[in-house]
C-alpha positions in Angstrom: -190.1 111.5 -101.4 -189.8 109.1 -98.5 -191.6 106.7 -96.2 -192.8 107.9 -92.8 -192.7 105.6 -89.7 -194.3 106.1 -86.3 -193.1 103.6 -83.7 -195.0 103.4 -80.4 -195.6 107.1 -80.2 -197.2 108.6 -77.1 -198.3 112.2 -76.3 -200.0 113.5 -73.1 -200.8 117.1 -72.7 -200.1 118.9 -69.4 -203.1 118.7 -67.0 -204.6 115.6 -68.8 -204.9 112.2 -67.2 -205.2 110.4 -70.6 -202.8 110.3 -73.5 -203.9 112.3 -76.6 -201.9 109.7 -78.6 -201.5 106.3 -77.1 -199.0 103.7 -78.4 -199.5 104.6 -82.1 -197.4 102.7 -84.7 -198.0 103.3 -88.4 -195.8 102.7 -91.4 -196.6 105.0 -94.4 -195.0 103.7 -97.6 -193.2 106.0 -100.0 -195.7 107.6 -102.3 -198.7 106.4 -100.3 -201.8 108.5 -99.5 -202.7 107.7 -95.9 -205.7 109.3 -94.2 -206.1 109.6 -90.5 -209.8 109.8 -89.5 -211.9 109.7 -86.4 -214.2 111.8 -84.2 -213.1 115.1 -82.6 -210.4 114.6 -79.9 -209.3 111.2 -81.2 -205.7 112.2 -81.6 -205.4 112.4 -85.4 -204.3 116.1 -85.6 -201.9 115.6 -82.7 -200.4 112.7 -84.6 -200.0 114.8 -87.7 -198.5 117.7 -85.8 -195.9 115.4 -84.2 -194.8 114.2 -87.6 -194.5 117.9 -88.6 -192.5 118.7 -85.4 -195.1 121.1 -84.2 -195.7 118.9 -81.1 -193.0 117.1 -79.1 -193.5 113.4 -78.5 -193.3 111.8 -75.0 -192.2 108.4 -76.1 -191.4 106.5 -79.3 -189.8 107.6 -82.5 -190.8 109.2 -85.8 -188.7 108.6 -89.0 -188.9 110.3 -92.3 -187.1 108.1 -94.7 -184.2 106.6 -92.8 -183.8 109.6 -90.4 -185.2 109.8 -86.9 -186.7 113.3 -86.6 -187.7 113.4 -82.9 -185.3 116.2 -82.2 -185.2 117.8 -85.7 -186.8 121.3 -86.0 -189.9 121.5 -88.3 -188.1 123.6 -90.9 -185.5 120.9 -91.3 -187.8 117.9 -91.7 -188.3 118.4 -95.4 -192.1 118.3 -95.2 -194.8 120.7 -96.3 -198.0 121.2 -94.4 -201.4 122.6 -95.4 -203.5 123.9 -92.5 -207.3 124.1 -92.1 -207.2 127.9 -92.2 -204.7 127.9 -95.1 -202.4 130.3 -93.1 -201.8 132.7 -96.0 -200.0 136.0 -95.5 -202.8 138.6 -96.1 -200.4 141.4 -97.2 -198.7 139.2 -99.9 -199.8 138.4 -103.4 -200.5 134.8 -104.3 -197.2 134.7 -106.1 -195.3 135.9 -103.0 -197.3 133.5 -100.7 -196.4 130.5 -102.9 -192.7 131.6 -103.2 -192.2 132.6 -99.6 -190.7 129.3 -98.4 -188.3 129.1 -101.4 -187.1 132.7 -100.8 -186.4 131.9 -97.2 -184.2 129.0 -98.4 -182.3 131.2 -100.8 -183.5 129.3 -103.9 -182.3 131.1 -107.1 -185.0 133.5 -108.5 -185.3 131.7 -111.9 -186.0 128.4 -110.1 -188.5 130.1 -107.8 -190.4 131.6 -110.8 -190.4 128.3 -112.7 -191.7 126.3 -109.7 -194.4 128.8 -108.8 -195.7 129.1 -112.3 -195.6 125.3 -112.8 -197.6 124.8 -109.6 -200.0 127.6 -110.5 -200.7 126.0 -113.9 -201.2 122.6 -112.3 -203.8 124.1 -109.9 -205.4 126.4 -112.5 -204.6 129.6 -110.6 -202.2 131.3 -113.0 -204.6 134.2 -113.3 -204.6 134.8 -109.5 -200.8 135.3 -109.0 -201.1 139.0 -108.6 -204.1 139.0 -106.2 -204.0 139.1 -102.4 -205.9 136.4 -100.3 -208.8 138.8 -99.4 -209.7 138.9 -103.2 -209.9 135.0 -103.4 -212.8 132.6 -102.7 -212.4 129.8 -100.2 -211.6 127.3 -102.9 -209.0 129.6 -104.5 -207.3 130.1 -101.1 -207.2 126.4 -100.6 -205.5 125.9 -103.9 -203.0 128.6 -103.1 -202.1 126.8 -99.8 -201.7 123.6 -101.7 -199.5 125.4 -104.3 -197.3 126.8 -101.6 -196.7 123.2 -100.5 -196.1 121.8 -104.0 -193.4 124.3 -104.9 -191.3 123.0 -101.9 -191.0 119.5 -103.5 -190.9 118.0 -100.0 -190.4 114.4 -99.0 -194.0 114.4 -97.6 -197.2 116.4 -97.7 -199.2 116.8 -94.4 -202.8 118.0 -94.7 -204.8 119.0 -91.6 -208.5 119.1 -92.5 -207.9 121.3 -95.5 -211.4 121.1 -97.0 -213.4 121.7 -93.8 -214.0 125.4 -94.6 -215.4 124.7 -98.0 -219.1 124.1 -98.9 -220.2 120.6 -99.8 -220.1 120.9 -103.6 -216.6 122.5 -103.5 -215.3 119.9 -101.1 -216.3 117.1 -103.6 -214.6 119.0 -106.5 -211.5 119.7 -104.5 -211.3 116.2 -103.3 -211.0 115.0 -106.9 -208.3 117.6 -107.6 -206.2 116.4 -104.6 -206.5 112.8 -105.8 -205.4 113.8 -109.3 -202.5 115.9 -107.9 -201.3 112.9 -105.8 -201.3 110.6 -108.9 -199.2 113.3 -110.7 -196.8 114.2 -108.0 -196.5 110.8 -106.3 -195.4 112.4 -103.0 -196.0 110.6 -99.7 -199.1 112.2 -98.2 -200.7 112.1 -94.7 -204.1 113.6 -94.6 -206.3 114.3 -91.5 -210.1 114.6 -91.7 -213.2 113.9 -89.5 -215.2 113.2 -92.7 -215.3 109.4 -93.3 -216.5 109.9 -96.9 -213.5 112.0 -97.6 -211.3 109.4 -96.0 -212.8 106.6 -98.1 -212.5 108.4 -101.4 -209.0 109.8 -100.9 -206.9 107.2 -99.0 -204.9 104.3 -100.3 -205.2 103.2 -96.7 -207.2 104.6 -93.8 -206.3 104.8 -90.1 -209.3 105.0 -87.8 -208.6 106.5 -84.4 -210.5 106.9 -81.2 -209.3 108.1 -77.8 -205.7 108.2 -79.0 -205.6 104.6 -80.2 -205.5 103.2 -83.7 -208.5 100.9 -84.1 -207.8 99.8 -87.7 -205.4 100.6 -90.5 -206.4 99.1 -93.9 -207.7 99.9 -97.4 -211.1 101.6 -97.7 -212.5 98.3 -99.1 -211.1 96.3 -96.1 -212.3 98.8 -93.5 -215.8 98.8 -95.0 -216.2 95.1 -95.5 -214.1 93.8 -92.7 -214.2 96.3 -89.8 -212.0 95.3 -87.0 -214.5 96.2 -84.3 -217.9 97.7 -83.6 -216.5 101.2 -83.4 -215.0 101.1 -86.8 -218.1 99.4 -88.2 -220.3 102.2 -86.8 -218.0 105.1 -87.8 -217.3 104.1 -91.4 -220.4 104.1 -93.6 -223.3 106.6 -94.0 -225.9 105.8 -92.7 -223.9 103.8 -90.1 -224.2 100.1 -89.6 -227.3 98.8 -87.8 -226.6 96.8 -84.6 -228.8 94.2 -82.9 -227.9 93.0 -79.4 -228.7 89.4 -78.5 -227.1 86.0 -78.2 -226.5 82.8 -80.2 -229.0 80.0 -79.8 -229.7 76.6 -81.4 -232.7 76.5 -83.6 -233.8 73.5 -85.8 -230.3 72.0 -85.6 -228.3 75.1 -86.5 -226.8 78.1 -84.7 -228.7 81.4 -85.1 -228.7 84.9 -83.6 -231.6 85.6 -81.2 -232.4 89.4 -81.2 -235.3 89.0 -78.8 -237.6 90.0 -81.6 -236.7 87.3 -84.0 -234.0 85.0 -85.2 -231.3 85.9 -87.7 -229.1 83.5 -89.7 -225.4 83.8 -89.1 -223.1 85.3 -91.8 -221.7 82.8 -94.3 -219.0 80.6 -92.9 -219.4 81.9 -89.3 -221.1 79.0 -87.6 -217.9 77.0 -86.9 -216.1 80.2 -85.7 -218.8 81.0 -83.2 -219.9 77.6 -81.9 -218.2 78.1 -78.5 -219.9 81.5 -78.1 -223.4 80.1 -77.6 -225.2 81.9 -74.8 -222.9 84.9 -74.7 -224.1 88.4 -75.2 -223.1 89.5 -78.7 -223.9 92.1 -81.3 -225.2 91.5 -84.8 -224.2 94.1 -87.4 -225.8 94.7 -90.8 -225.2 97.7 -93.1 -228.3 99.6 -94.3 -228.0 98.3 -97.9 -228.4 94.8 -96.5 -231.9 95.6 -95.3 -234.9 95.4 -97.7 -238.7 95.8 -97.2 -241.6 93.5 -98.0 -241.5 91.3 -101.1 -238.3 93.0 -102.2 -236.3 90.8 -99.9 -238.6 87.8 -99.7 -236.0 85.3 -101.0 -233.4 82.8 -99.9 -230.4 84.0 -97.9 -232.4 86.5 -95.8 -233.8 86.6 -92.3 -236.9 88.6 -91.5 -237.9 90.9 -88.6 -241.2 92.9 -88.2 -240.7 96.7 -87.8 -242.6 99.9 -88.1 -241.7 102.6 -90.6 -241.0 105.9 -88.7 -239.3 108.3 -91.2 -238.5 108.2 -94.9 -235.8 110.4 -96.4 -235.7 110.4 -100.2 -232.3 110.8 -101.8 -233.0 110.8 -105.5 -232.9 107.3 -106.8 -232.6 105.9 -103.3 -234.2 106.5 -99.9 -233.3 105.9 -96.3 -236.2 104.3 -94.4 -235.9 104.5 -90.6 -237.6 101.6 -88.9 -238.5 100.9 -85.3 -238.4 97.6 -83.5 -240.9 96.7 -80.8 -238.2 97.5 -78.3 -238.2 101.1 -79.7 -234.7 100.6 -81.2 -234.3 102.3 -84.5 -232.5 100.9 -87.6 -232.2 102.2 -91.2 -232.6 100.6 -94.5 -231.3 102.1 -97.8 -233.5 101.0 -100.6 -234.5 102.0 -104.1 -236.7 105.1 -104.2 -239.5 103.2 -106.1 -240.0 100.5 -103.4 -243.3 101.2 -101.6 -243.0 102.2 -97.9 -245.4 104.4 -95.9 -244.7 106.1 -92.6 -246.5 104.4 -89.7 -246.9 101.1 -91.6 -245.8 97.8 -90.1 -243.5 96.0 -92.5 -241.5 92.8 -92.9 -237.8 93.7 -93.0 -235.4 91.2 -94.7 -231.7 91.2 -93.8 -229.2 89.7 -96.2 -227.3 87.7 -93.6 -224.4 86.4 -95.7 -222.6 89.8 -95.5 -223.5 90.6 -91.9 -221.1 90.7 -88.9 -221.0 89.4 -85.3 -219.2 91.5 -82.7 -218.3 91.0 -79.1 -220.4 93.1 -76.7 -219.3 96.7 -75.9 -218.8 99.8 -78.0 -215.5 98.6 -79.4 -216.2 94.9 -79.3 -214.0 92.9 -81.7 -215.4 91.6 -85.0 -215.6 87.9 -84.6 -216.4 87.3 -88.2 -213.6 89.6 -89.7 -211.9 86.5 -91.1 -215.0 85.3 -93.0 -214.7 85.8 -96.8 -216.7 88.7 -98.2 
């Protein structure tokens, strides 16, 4: 087991004017589970493949433990990778698939057998060892691919969207299995996904990427409650954060946010931070759970806007209520299922302002209230 360090790493593909990975620096601690997440094309898989040695880097350095591996062949980096398509040999049994890497390294047969059977027991696939991949379900193939990585006892595991081919229910189940395995094995793990829920549930820390850049690297709690900028705030969380464009203004002796449709109080502790921003175009952010409807939110600590209910999606004990402002902008509130709301009705929407955020203008505008206690 070892730490993994990326120091100012760049990668530009031939024929492209923009780097796929642009000045990325990340330190992954020994035994840490780090998740790289972001939209398609953000550079997360390229970053993982550079750690694996499957892509060359243009600038910077990558270290596994204390060793710089820029010019080290993939087979000599002492890592194990699990791919999206599992990459199993179709003509080999599960046992032979799991033992293949060890056989190539001339590991003694008794050691191979012990490691394969231990990994199979850990993953609950002992009964599948004599089968070939075509006789396995998607979830079983995924566990075989993980088992093949486990038997190697590498310094680090690399996972490239390993759950994307599974159905929703199996993804949730396998997610829990991977978390349990990491607690048991304590091997440094770098995991790539486009699914922000997967990232939040698996990672000790999350790296959010876009256009080759790292926008934030922090714990799931930190990323959710103190997003570094508007992109992170909108990407993490489902439904995504609501944004209101406007500017700061003075009202009855205090600084407030003017949306053009009503005034919103500033987040707790934010007034002194933002006093010199009066008159600037800014963005107010509030997560769906901070919005409530009618008398449910008619209390202190809230600001109110009038909106029209457009769509209601019931999710069991909760529902998402999509609301439209007079400007036709749509926002969403996540509320209890038993709170009355009718499509087409005009309602008062209360926003719990204490936990809201203020961002600079622009799609990746900085969070000006990230330092406020939450």
